[in-house]
C-alpha positions as CSV (number, residue, x, y, z in Angstrom):
1,X,-16.0,-0.9,-37.5
2,X,-12.6,-0.5,-35.8
3,X,-12.9,3.3,-36.0
4,X,-16.2,3.2,-34.2
5,X,-14.8,0.8,-31.6
6,X,-11.8,3.1,-31.0
7,X,-14.0,6.2,-30.8
8,X,-16.2,4.5,-28.2
9,X,-13.2,3.5,-26.2
10,X,-11.8,7.1,-26.4
11,X,-15.1,8.6,-25.4
12,X,-15.5,6.2,-22.4
13,X,-11.9,7.0,-21.4
14,X,-12.5,10.7,-21.6
15,X,-15.7,10.4,-19.5
16,X,-13.8,8.4,-16.9
17,X,-10.9,11.0,-16.9
18,X,-13.4,13.9,-16.5
19,X,-15.1,12.1,-13.6
20,X,-11.8,11.4,-12.0
21,X,-10.3,14.9,-12.5
22,X,-13.3,17.0,-11.5
23,X,-13.3,16.2,-7.8
24,X,-9.5,16.8,-7.6
25,X,-9.9,20.1,-9.5
26,X,-12.7,21.1,-7.1
27,X,-10.6,20.3,-4.0
28,X,-7.7,22.3,-5.3
29,X,-9.7,25.3,-6.4
30,X,-11.7,25.3,-3.2
31,X,-8.6,25.2,-1.1
32,X,-7.3,28.3,-2.9
33,X,-10.5,30.3,-2.4
34,X,-11.1,32.8,0.4
35,X,-13.5,31.4,3.0
36,X,-16.2,33.9,2.0
37,X,-15.9,32.9,-1.6
38,X,-16.3,29.2,-0.8
39,X,-20.0,29.6,0.3
40,X,-21.1,32.1,-2.5
41,X,-24.1,31.1,-4.6
42,X,-24.1,30.8,-7.6
43,X,-20.9,28.7,-7.5
44,X,-17.8,30.2,-9.1
45,X,-15.6,27.7,-10.8
46,X,-12.4,29.9,-10.6
47,X,-11.3,31.8,-7.6
48,X,-11.5,35.6,-7.9
49,X,-8.2,35.8,-6.0
50,X,-5.9,33.1,-4.9
51,X,-5.6,32.8,-1.1
52,X,-3.3,30.5,0.8
53,X,-5.1,31.4,4.1
54,X,-6.6,27.9,4.4
55,X,-3.1,26.4,4.2
56,X,-1.7,28.9,6.7
57,X,-4.5,28.0,9.2
58,X,-3.9,24.3,8.6
59,X,-0.2,24.5,9.5
60,X,-0.3,27.3,12.1
61,X,-3.4,26.5,14.1
62,X,-3.5,22.7,13.9
63,X,-1.1,19.8,14.5
64,X,-1.3,18.8,10.8
65,X,2.5,18.5,10.4
66,X,2.7,16.1,13.4
67,X,-0.2,14.1,12.1
68,X,1.2,13.9,8.6
69,X,4.6,12.9,10.0
70,X,3.1,10.2,12.1
71,X,1.0,8.9,9.2
72,X,4.1,8.8,6.9
73,X,6.2,7.0,9.5
74,X,3.5,4.4,10.1
75,X,2.8,3.9,6.4
76,X,6.5,3.6,5.4
77,X,7.5,1.4,8.4
78,X,4.5,-0.9,7.9
79,X,5.1,-1.2,4.1
80,X,8.8,-1.9,4.3
81,X,8.4,-4.1,7.4
82,X,5.8,-6.2,5.7
83,X,7.8,-6.3,2.4
84,X,10.9,-7.5,4.3
85,X,9.0,-10.3,6.1
86,X,7.1,-11.4,3.0
87,X,10.1,-11.6,0.8
88,X,11.6,-14.2,3.1
89,X,8.4,-16.0,3.8
90,X,7.3,-16.1,0.2
91,X,10.7,-17.3,-1.0
92,X,10.7,-20.0,1.7
93,X,7.2,-21.2,0.6
94,X,8.3,-21.1,-3.0
95,X,11.7,-22.7,-2.9
96,X,12.0,-24.9,0.1
97,X,10.1,-28.2,0.5
98,X,8.3,-27.3,3.7
99,X,6.5,-30.2,5.3
100,X,3.2,-28.3,5.9
101,X,3.5,-25.8,3.0
102,X,-0.1,-26.5,1.8
103,X,-1.5,-26.1,5.3
104,X,0.4,-22.8,5.8
105,X,-0.9,-21.4,2.5
106,X,-4.5,-22.4,3.3
107,X,-4.2,-20.9,6.8
108,X,-2.8,-17.7,5.3
109,X,-5.6,-17.6,2.8
110,X,-8.3,-18.1,5.5
111,X,-6.9,-15.3,7.7
112,X,-8.1,-13.0,4.9
113,X,-11.6,-14.3,5.4
114,X,-11.8,-13.4,9.1
115,X,-13.6,-10.1,9.5
116,X,-11.3,-7.5,11.0
117,X,-13.7,-6.4,13.7
118,X,-13.6,-9.9,15.2
119,X,-9.9,-9.5,16.2
120,X,-10.2,-5.9,17.5
121,X,-11.2,-6.7,21.1
122,X,-8.5,-9.4,21.6
123,X,-5.9,-7.1,20.0
124,X,-7.0,-4.2,22.2
125,X,-6.8,-6.4,25.3
126,X,-3.4,-7.7,24.3
127,X,-1.9,-4.2,23.6
128,X,-3.5,-2.8,26.8
129,X,-1.8,-5.5,28.9
130,X,1.5,-4.9,27.2
131,X,1.2,-1.1,27.8
132,X,1.3,-0.4,24.1
133,X,-1.9,1.7,23.7
134,X,-1.6,5.1,22.0
135,X,1.9,4.4,20.6
136,X,3.0,4.5,17.0
137,X,5.0,1.1,17.2
138,X,1.7,-0.6,18.1
139,X,0.0,0.8,14.9
140,X,3.1,-0.2,12.9
141,X,3.0,-3.8,14.2
142,X,-0.8,-4.0,13.6
143,X,-0.5,-2.9,10.0
144,X,2.4,-5.2,9.3
145,X,0.5,-8.1,10.7
146,X,-2.6,-7.2,8.6
147,X,-0.5,-7.0,5.4
148,X,1.6,-10.2,5.8
149,X,-0.8,-13.0,4.9
150,X,-1.9,-11.5,1.6
151,X,1.6,-10.2,0.7
152,X,3.2,-13.6,1.5
153,X,0.7,-15.4,-0.8
154,X,1.5,-12.8,-3.5
155,X,5.2,-13.0,-3.0
156,X,5.1,-16.8,-3.3
157,X,3.3,-16.6,-6.6
158,X,5.9,-14.1,-7.9
159,X,8.8,-16.3,-6.8
160,X,7.2,-19.4,-8.4
161,X,7.4,-17.7,-11.8
162,X,11.2,-17.2,-11.6
163,X,13.0,-20.3,-12.9
164,X,15.2,-22.0,-10.3
165,X,17.8,-22.4,-13.0
166,X,18.6,-18.7,-12.7
167,X,19.5,-19.2,-9.1
168,X,21.4,-22.4,-9.8
169,X,23.4,-20.5,-12.5
170,X,24.2,-17.8,-9.9
171,X,25.3,-20.4,-7.4
172,X,27.6,-22.0,-10.0
173,X,29.1,-18.5,-10.5
174,X,29.9,-18.3,-6.8
175,X,26.8,-16.8,-5.2
176,X,25.3,-18.3,-2.1
177,X,21.6,-18.7,-1.8
178,X,21.0,-15.4,-0.1
179,X,23.1,-13.5,-2.7
180,X,21.2,-15.3,-5.4
181,X,18.0,-14.1,-3.8
182,X,19.1,-10.5,-3.5
183,X,21.0,-10.2,-6.8
184,X,18.8,-12.3,-9.1
185,X,15.3,-13.2,-7.8
186,X,14.3,-9.9,-6.0
187,X,15.3,-7.7,-9.0
188,X,13.2,-9.9,-11.3
189,X,10.2,-9.8,-9.0
190,X,10.5,-6.2,-7.9
191,X,7.7,-4.9,-10.1
192,X,5.3,-7.4,-8.5
193,X,6.7,-6.9,-5.0
194,X,6.4,-3.2,-5.2
195,X,2.7,-3.4,-6.0
């Protein structure tokens, strides 16, 4: 019985793997074909000759490098900016006896329920009045603000699982609260925070 169950799991996993790998394989193979070979019928699953012409056109005749750099800058800045803010906000909600902690958590939760398109016009108006349209920092700020509510709730739950006694032991050994956060708590929650 266990053998049949393992076989079924293996078959399901292999089918999923094939379905996941085929589109990736197709993209790579098509990118390495000559343009004439891409539209040939019947379809050829391997290129007759490998051609990097598509990549040359991509980098020479388009602004792909600039677009890629911009995307990378926005993604990294937004991710690390949101992580920095949510570490401190999640830690504060977890460890400090804030007066309105429950209200803050509920409001953070409900911001996730607001459809994104409802805030587009007010955000556009606000950024237009500030003269921040068509600028990368605007996009970075927008992404950071979108990520913060969910990330703060997640960070709080990660910090809740770390015993306070570890921080107290670090403070007995001479760490202040910030050092205990960076030397004890963050390394323990890093797998969760990095997700």
